[in-house]
Backbone as ProteinMPNN parsed JSONL, in Angstrom:
{"seq_chain_A": "MSRKFVDTNIFLRYLTKDDPAKYERCRELFKKAVEGKVSLETSGMVVAELVWTLLSYYKVPKADVIEKISVIVATEGIYIPDRDIITDALVLCGRHNIDYIDAYNAVSMRYHRMNAIYSYDEDFDKVEGVRREEP", "coords_chain_A": {"N_chain_A": [[139.136, -9.309, 102.465], [135.893, -8.948, 103.558], [133.729, -6.137, 104.132], [131.76, -5.413, 107.007], [128.68, -4.141, 108.105], [128.045, -1.887, 110.79], [125.648, -1.405, 113.203], [123.73, 1.067, 115.039], [123.088, 0.149, 117.677], [125.209, -1.489, 118.422], [127.361, 0.262, 118.786], [126.201, 1.708, 120.878], [126.017, -0.233, 122.966], [128.713, -0.565, 123.44], [129.58, 2.046, 124.174], [127.931, 2.756, 126.355], [128.062, 0.663, 128.128], [125.994, -0.743, 129.261], [125.186, -3.338, 129.234], [127.107, -5.682, 130.349], [128.178, -8.113, 129.183], [127.593, -7.862, 126.437], [128.906, -5.45, 125.98], [131.581, -6.269, 126.29], [131.864, -8.048, 124.11], [131.472, -6.274, 121.994], [133.607, -4.532, 122.409], [135.723, -6.263, 121.831], [135.194, -6.696, 119.097], [135.672, -4.115, 118.01], [138.334, -3.863, 118.694], [139.46, -5.842, 117.075], [138.977, -4.636, 114.627], [140.645, -2.377, 114.735], [143.066, -3.692, 114.789], [143.105, -4.659, 112.249], [141.924, -7.058, 111.609], [139.268, -7.394, 111.052], [136.976, -5.734, 108.876], [135.128, -2.913, 109.153], [132.107, -1.003, 108.638], [130.086, 1.911, 108.776], [127.388, 4.336, 108.824], [126.529, 7.797, 108.122], [123.961, 8.205, 109.017], [123.718, 6.356, 111.095], [125.54, 7.472, 112.874], [124.213, 9.896, 113.409], [121.89, 8.913, 114.658], [123.07, 7.76, 116.865], [124.18, 9.997, 118.204], [121.781, 11.384, 118.813], [120.434, 9.473, 120.437], [122.2, 9.094, 122.612], [122.159, 11.674, 123.705], [119.37, 12.182, 124.197], [118.021, 9.847, 125.256], [119.892, 8.538, 126.963], [120.858, 10.715, 128.303], [123.44, 11.829, 128.225], [125.93, 14.252, 128.691], [126.381, 16.905, 126.315], [129.053, 17.625, 125.549], [130.449, 15.32, 126.254], [129.24, 13.456, 124.572], [130.05, 14.411, 122.063], [132.803, 14.011, 122.308], [132.95, 11.174, 122.589], [131.793, 10.291, 120.147], [133.555, 11.434, 118.36], [135.853, 9.926, 118.816], [135.025, 7.414, 117.868], [134.573, 8.036, 115.159], [137.154, 8.575, 114.363], [138.396, 6.14, 114.531], [140.575, 3.692, 113.375], [139.955, 1.236, 110.928], [137.243, 1.367, 110.874], [135.112, 2.244, 108.473], [133.618, 5.171, 107.306], [131.587, 6.707, 105.125], [131.112, 9.577, 104.911], [132.966, 10.774, 106.615], [134.617, 13.124, 106.943], [132.775, 15.248, 106.857], [131.185, 14.604, 109.052], [133.083, 14.789, 111.129], [133.739, 17.556, 111.038], [131.193, 18.566, 111.549], [130.767, 17.723, 114.173], [132.647, 19.302, 115.494], [131.624, 21.875, 114.931], [129.104, 21.667, 116.16], [129.911, 21.433, 118.797], [131.103, 23.916, 119.255], [129.109, 25.814, 118.976], [125.837, 26.477, 120.199], [124.076, 24.514, 118.883], [122.118, 21.919, 117.362], [123.232, 18.595, 116.451], [122.352, 17.643, 113.899], [121.659, 20.02, 112.528], [124.199, 21.177, 112.488], [125.551, 19.265, 110.959], [124.17, 19.556, 108.52], [124.829, 22.219, 107.868], [127.617, 22.027, 107.553], [127.705, 20.166, 105.481], [126.536, 21.697, 103.476], [128.581, 23.591, 103.115], [130.65, 21.93, 102.16], [129.568, 21.329, 99.732], [129.586, 23.697, 98.451], [127.555, 25.603, 98.995], [125.827, 28.402, 100.341], [123.474, 29.362, 101.301], [120.357, 28.769, 102.914], [117.036, 27.634, 103.038], [115.059, 27.962, 105.758], [113.306, 27.794, 108.864], [114.605, 27.548, 111.155], [116.434, 29.05, 113.522], [118.953, 28.385, 114.431], [120.748, 28.204, 112.364], [121.52, 30.786, 111.938], [123.62, 31.182, 113.612], [125.814, 30.132, 112.413], [128.71, 30.809, 110.831], [129.08, 32.033, 107.563], [126.809, 30.922, 106.555], [123.754, 31.741, 105.21], [120.578, 32.256, 106.24], [117.333, 31.953, 104.971], [113.877, 32.712, 104.864], [111.039, 31.273, 103.366]], "CA_chain_A": [[138.289, -9.28, 103.652], [134.676, -8.19, 103.282], [133.309, -5.221, 105.19], [130.474, -5.679, 107.647], [128.067, -2.918, 108.599], [127.833, -1.807, 112.239], [124.442, -0.66, 113.527], [123.782, 1.963, 116.19], [123.033, -0.53, 118.976], [126.537, -2.023, 118.749], [128.091, 1.391, 119.37], [125.585, 2.04, 122.165], [126.433, -1.208, 123.982], [130.118, -0.287, 123.735], [129.741, 3.337, 124.841], [127.192, 2.87, 127.62], [128.4, -0.482, 128.989], [124.784, -1.08, 130.013], [125.098, -4.801, 129.258], [128.531, -6.02, 130.407], [128.565, -9.171, 128.242], [127.57, -7.282, 125.093], [130.004, -4.476, 125.941], [132.845, -6.985, 126.078], [131.896, -8.548, 122.726], [131.642, -5.107, 121.121], [134.993, -4.084, 122.6], [136.557, -7.198, 121.063], [134.977, -6.424, 117.687], [136.376, -2.88, 117.65], [139.767, -4.163, 118.814], [139.814, -6.568, 115.853], [138.984, -3.658, 113.533], [141.868, -1.587, 114.871], [144.177, -4.594, 114.447], [143.009, -5.034, 110.841], [141.43, -8.431, 111.485], [137.942, -7.274, 110.45], [136.747, -4.444, 108.232], [133.792, -2.469, 109.542], [131.582, 0.205, 108.006], [128.822, 2.425, 109.281], [126.908, 5.445, 108.007], [126.204, 9.054, 108.784], [122.664, 8.048, 109.704], [123.999, 5.669, 112.351], [126.16, 8.462, 113.756], [123.159, 10.818, 113.837], [121.052, 8.204, 115.621], [123.892, 7.584, 118.055], [124.203, 11.293, 118.891], [120.447, 11.655, 119.336], [120.113, 8.525, 121.51], [123.025, 9.399, 123.783], [121.686, 12.931, 124.302], [117.976, 12.2, 124.639], [117.636, 8.704, 126.072], [120.882, 8.284, 128.016], [121.13, 11.99, 128.971], [124.879, 12.073, 128.285], [126.2, 15.655, 128.373], [126.744, 17.134, 124.918], [130.509, 17.584, 125.375], [130.859, 13.91, 126.33], [128.768, 12.808, 123.344], [130.948, 14.826, 120.98], [134.086, 13.329, 122.512], [132.787, 9.745, 122.306], [131.558, 10.098, 118.723], [134.805, 11.782, 117.677], [136.75, 8.766, 118.92], [134.518, 6.402, 116.941], [134.794, 8.49, 113.784], [138.594, 8.535, 114.094], [138.914, 4.789, 114.735], [141.061, 2.938, 112.225], [139.242, -0.019, 110.738], [135.808, 1.641, 110.703], [134.925, 3.127, 107.329], [132.403, 5.986, 107.309], [131.693, 7.444, 103.857], [131.154, 11.036, 105.059], [133.765, 10.993, 107.83], [135.078, 14.509, 107.067], [131.621, 16.09, 107.186], [130.815, 14.268, 110.43], [134.107, 15.36, 112.007], [133.55, 19.003, 111.081], [129.902, 18.826, 112.19], [130.961, 17.567, 115.614], [133.354, 20.506, 115.952], [130.665, 22.983, 114.869], [128.099, 21.399, 117.189], [130.534, 21.712, 120.087], [131.44, 25.336, 119.385], [127.891, 26.618, 119.002], [124.724, 25.782, 120.833], [123.168, 24.028, 117.847], [122.09, 20.459, 117.415], [124.141, 17.91, 115.542], [121.802, 17.574, 112.54], [121.85, 21.34, 111.931], [125.636, 21.324, 112.237], [125.868, 18.397, 109.827], [123.644, 20.17, 107.302], [125.624, 23.418, 107.573], [128.914, 21.578, 107.032], [127.438, 19.558, 104.172], [126.359, 22.822, 102.549], [129.915, 24.144, 102.864], [131.364, 20.97, 101.316], [128.95, 21.353, 98.402], [129.695, 25.084, 97.999], [126.305, 26.344, 99.148], [125.899, 29.271, 101.518], [122.137, 29.821, 101.695], [119.421, 27.694, 103.248], [115.67, 27.988, 103.425], [114.78, 27.312, 107.035], [112.78, 28.603, 109.954], [115.453, 27.206, 112.297], [117.37, 30.142, 113.752], [120.295, 27.88, 114.721], [121.615, 28.46, 111.217], [122.02, 32.162, 112.053], [124.837, 31.123, 114.421], [126.882, 29.503, 111.642], [129.385, 31.735, 109.93], [129.097, 31.627, 106.164], [125.496, 30.4, 106.16], [122.694, 32.743, 105.196], [119.266, 31.623, 106.35], [116.221, 32.703, 104.396], [112.557, 32.111, 105.063], [110.244, 31.406, 102.142]], "C_chain_A": [[137.063, -8.408, 103.332], [134.34, -7.288, 104.463], [131.962, -5.67, 105.725], [129.982, -4.381, 108.265], [127.843, -3.009, 110.105], [126.649, -0.885, 112.508], [124.631, 0.126, 114.824], [123.868, 1.218, 117.519], [124.364, -1.151, 119.383], [127.382, -0.928, 119.398], [127.531, 1.757, 120.743], [126.005, 1.074, 123.268], [127.877, -0.939, 124.402], [130.261, 0.995, 124.573], [129.067, 3.417, 126.205], [127.54, 1.767, 128.616], [127.197, -0.941, 129.808], [124.486, -2.579, 130.047], [126.542, -5.305, 129.207], [128.979, -7.087, 129.4], [128.604, -8.63, 126.812], [128.663, -6.238, 124.933], [131.311, -5.179, 125.608], [132.957, -7.512, 124.649], [132.094, -7.403, 121.738], [133.064, -4.568, 121.214], [135.944, -4.96, 121.796], [136.417, -6.969, 119.562], [135.758, -5.186, 117.252], [137.892, -3.061, 117.755], [140.245, -4.893, 117.559], [139.87, -5.614, 114.657], [140.268, -2.834, 113.552], [143.086, -2.414, 114.468], [144.152, -5.042, 112.991], [142.514, -6.449, 110.601], [140.016, -8.482, 110.913], [137.836, -5.872, 109.853], [135.295, -4.037, 108.488], [133.407, -1.198, 108.798], [130.308, 0.608, 108.724], [128.447, 3.633, 108.45], [126.711, 6.702, 108.835], [124.885, 8.997, 109.521], [122.848, 7.338, 111.044], [124.609, 6.656, 113.342], [125.106, 9.436, 114.279], [122.251, 10.169, 114.884], [121.793, 8.013, 116.945], [123.94, 8.876, 118.871], [122.857, 11.546, 119.561], [120.124, 10.757, 120.542], [120.916, 8.808, 122.777], [122.54, 10.663, 124.486], [120.297, 12.789, 124.919], [117.614, 11.051, 125.58], [118.594, 8.501, 127.251], [121.273, 9.541, 128.783], [122.623, 12.241, 129.188], [125.106, 13.548, 127.94], [126.753, 15.81, 126.95], [128.255, 17.039, 124.684], [131.018, 16.144, 125.397], [130.436, 13.147, 125.078], [129.712, 13.14, 122.193], [132.294, 14.118, 121.097], [133.995, 11.847, 122.135], [132.62, 9.485, 120.809], [132.824, 10.423, 117.93], [135.799, 10.628, 117.701], [136.316, 7.674, 117.944], [134.849, 6.783, 115.501], [136.277, 8.395, 113.404], [139.185, 7.131, 114.178], [139.324, 4.134, 113.415], [140.276, 1.638, 112.139], [137.733, 0.134, 110.664], [135.681, 2.663, 109.582], [133.582, 3.848, 107.451], [132.492, 6.876, 106.073], [131.817, 8.957, 104.004], [131.892, 11.458, 106.331], [134.16, 12.465, 108.014], [133.933, 15.449, 107.451], [131.21, 15.855, 108.64], [131.793, 14.901, 111.421], [133.922, 16.864, 112.151], [132.226, 19.374, 111.753], [130.009, 18.692, 113.708], [131.662, 18.782, 116.205], [132.386, 21.689, 116.0], [129.601, 22.855, 115.963], [128.65, 21.744, 118.576], [130.816, 23.188, 120.314], [130.219, 26.227, 119.545], [126.788, 25.8, 119.676], [123.684, 25.424, 119.771], [123.177, 22.511, 117.871], [122.927, 19.851, 116.295], [123.624, 17.904, 114.1], [121.945, 18.923, 111.838], [123.321, 21.571, 111.596], [126.047, 20.486, 111.028], [125.397, 19.043, 108.522], [124.437, 21.41, 106.905], [126.983, 23.033, 106.98], [128.745, 20.948, 105.652], [127.24, 20.643, 103.116], [127.719, 23.388, 102.142], [130.702, 23.229, 101.918], [130.835, 20.983, 99.878], [128.822, 22.779, 97.854], [128.347, 25.816, 97.955], [126.424, 27.218, 100.389], [124.54, 29.784, 101.971], [121.226, 28.621, 101.92], [118.049, 28.301, 103.519], [115.354, 27.218, 104.695], [114.137, 28.32, 107.984], [113.612, 28.401, 111.224], [116.536, 28.272, 112.464], [118.769, 29.685, 114.158], [121.257, 28.177, 113.569], [122.172, 29.881, 111.234], [123.334, 32.204, 112.833], [126.045, 30.62, 113.63], [127.44, 30.499, 110.639], [129.396, 31.177, 108.509], [127.793, 31.038, 105.668], [124.476, 31.528, 106.275], [121.351, 32.022, 105.192], [118.21, 32.539, 105.764], [114.928, 31.955, 104.704], [111.747, 32.296, 103.788], [109.052, 32.334, 102.353]], "O_chain_A": [[137.201, -7.268, 102.888], [134.616, -7.609, 105.619], [131.137, -6.229, 105.002], [130.747, -3.624, 108.862], [127.498, -4.068, 110.631], [126.647, 0.274, 112.092], [125.56, -0.119, 115.594], [124.637, 1.61, 118.396], [124.622, -1.321, 120.574], [128.033, -1.151, 120.419], [128.285, 2.077, 121.662], [126.316, 1.5, 124.38], [128.223, -1.07, 125.576], [130.986, 1.01, 125.567], [129.577, 4.074, 127.112], [127.331, 1.927, 129.819], [127.352, -1.463, 130.912], [123.629, -3.029, 130.808], [127.139, -5.35, 128.132], [130.061, -6.968, 128.825], [129.542, -8.911, 126.066], [129.281, -6.144, 123.872], [132.06, -4.731, 124.74], [134.025, -7.433, 124.041], [132.812, -7.555, 120.749], [133.655, -4.191, 120.203], [136.865, -4.455, 121.154], [137.405, -7.037, 118.831], [136.436, -5.216, 116.226], [138.643, -2.468, 116.98], [141.32, -4.593, 117.039], [140.717, -5.769, 113.777], [140.898, -2.621, 112.516], [144.028, -1.89, 113.873], [145.068, -5.729, 112.538], [142.67, -6.983, 109.503], [139.61, -9.5, 110.352], [138.528, -4.947, 110.28], [134.36, -4.731, 108.087], [134.265, -0.42, 108.384], [129.555, -0.232, 109.214], [129.12, 3.931, 107.463], [126.723, 6.676, 110.065], [124.708, 9.666, 110.539], [122.194, 7.693, 112.024], [124.236, 6.673, 114.515], [125.106, 9.768, 115.464], [121.889, 10.801, 115.877], [121.194, 8.1, 118.017], [123.76, 8.851, 120.089], [122.803, 11.883, 120.743], [119.599, 11.233, 121.549], [120.377, 8.767, 123.882], [122.511, 10.722, 125.715], [120.075, 13.231, 126.047], [116.962, 11.274, 126.6], [118.163, 8.317, 128.389], [121.95, 9.45, 129.807], [123.022, 12.799, 130.21], [124.52, 14.042, 126.976], [127.492, 14.957, 126.458], [128.684, 16.427, 123.706], [131.921, 15.793, 124.638], [131.175, 12.297, 124.58], [130.123, 12.256, 121.441], [132.856, 13.676, 120.095], [134.867, 11.329, 121.438], [133.234, 8.567, 120.264], [133.126, 9.757, 116.939], [136.501, 10.384, 116.72], [137.155, 7.078, 117.268], [135.341, 5.964, 114.725], [136.605, 8.159, 112.241], [140.375, 6.956, 113.916], [138.534, 4.035, 112.476], [139.971, 1.017, 113.158], [137.018, -0.838, 110.422], [136.097, 3.812, 109.73], [132.546, 3.221, 107.669], [133.387, 7.717, 105.985], [132.584, 9.567, 103.259], [131.479, 12.387, 107.025], [134.05, 12.997, 109.118], [134.111, 16.342, 108.278], [130.923, 16.804, 109.369], [131.382, 15.478, 112.427], [133.946, 17.389, 113.264], [132.148, 20.386, 112.449], [129.402, 19.471, 114.443], [131.31, 19.238, 117.293], [132.337, 22.418, 116.991], [129.249, 23.842, 116.61], [127.934, 22.283, 119.42], [130.771, 23.659, 121.45], [130.291, 27.278, 120.181], [126.836, 24.57, 119.7], [122.573, 25.954, 119.758], [124.131, 21.893, 118.343], [123.276, 20.521, 115.323], [124.398, 18.141, 113.172], [122.316, 18.965, 110.665], [123.642, 22.102, 110.533], [126.804, 20.949, 110.175], [126.135, 19.074, 107.538], [124.689, 21.625, 105.72], [127.44, 23.647, 106.016], [129.559, 21.178, 104.758], [127.725, 20.515, 101.992], [127.971, 23.632, 100.962], [131.345, 23.707, 100.983], [131.565, 20.685, 98.933], [128.058, 23.035, 96.924], [128.046, 26.544, 97.01], [127.047, 26.824, 101.375], [124.458, 30.558, 102.924], [121.308, 27.609, 101.224], [117.93, 29.35, 104.152], [115.377, 25.988, 104.715], [114.39, 29.523, 107.914], [113.341, 29.025, 112.25], [117.445, 28.377, 111.64], [119.685, 30.506, 114.225], [122.451, 28.377, 113.792], [123.196, 30.149, 110.605], [124.084, 33.173, 112.719], [127.172, 30.674, 114.121], [126.747, 30.963, 109.733], [129.686, 30.001, 108.289], [127.675, 30.69, 104.493], [124.361, 32.179, 107.313], [121.03, 31.277, 104.266], [118.194, 33.742, 106.024], [114.904, 30.727, 104.791], [111.77, 33.373, 103.193], [108.274, 32.561, 101.426]]}, "name": "protein", "num_of_chains": 1, "seq": "MSRKFVDTNIFLRYLTKDDPAKYERCRELFKKAVEGKVSLETSGMVVAELVWTLLSYYKVPKADVIEKISVIVATEGIYIPDRDIITDALVLCGRHNIDYIDAYNAVSMRYHRMNAIYSYDEDFDKVEGVRREEP"}
């Protein structure tokens, strides 16, 4: 069975239910993935776009966004290459008042055994084990 890539708008139709017909088709697609009838894949960039769109355009509260994305990331039948980093970034984002991209970068640094970052973004000061430096 070949994998098929899932774009951000498919997840958005499913999560927001803003188009009932498309929501139903997306729900069926994800159900087939869970049942092993189709093999789906997405990327960390899609997840980042999904987080940003839900927060900024749809005005979904941050805690709800983290919960919804966590369910997607944990769904059997959807392959995400950097699933572990995304999962940990969602936890970090939820625990601290930092945005998802900063959390993702901090976790990625940890996974790659780095502890220092050049940045003017003070959000990194909130992350234990990360030392922010300004050039």
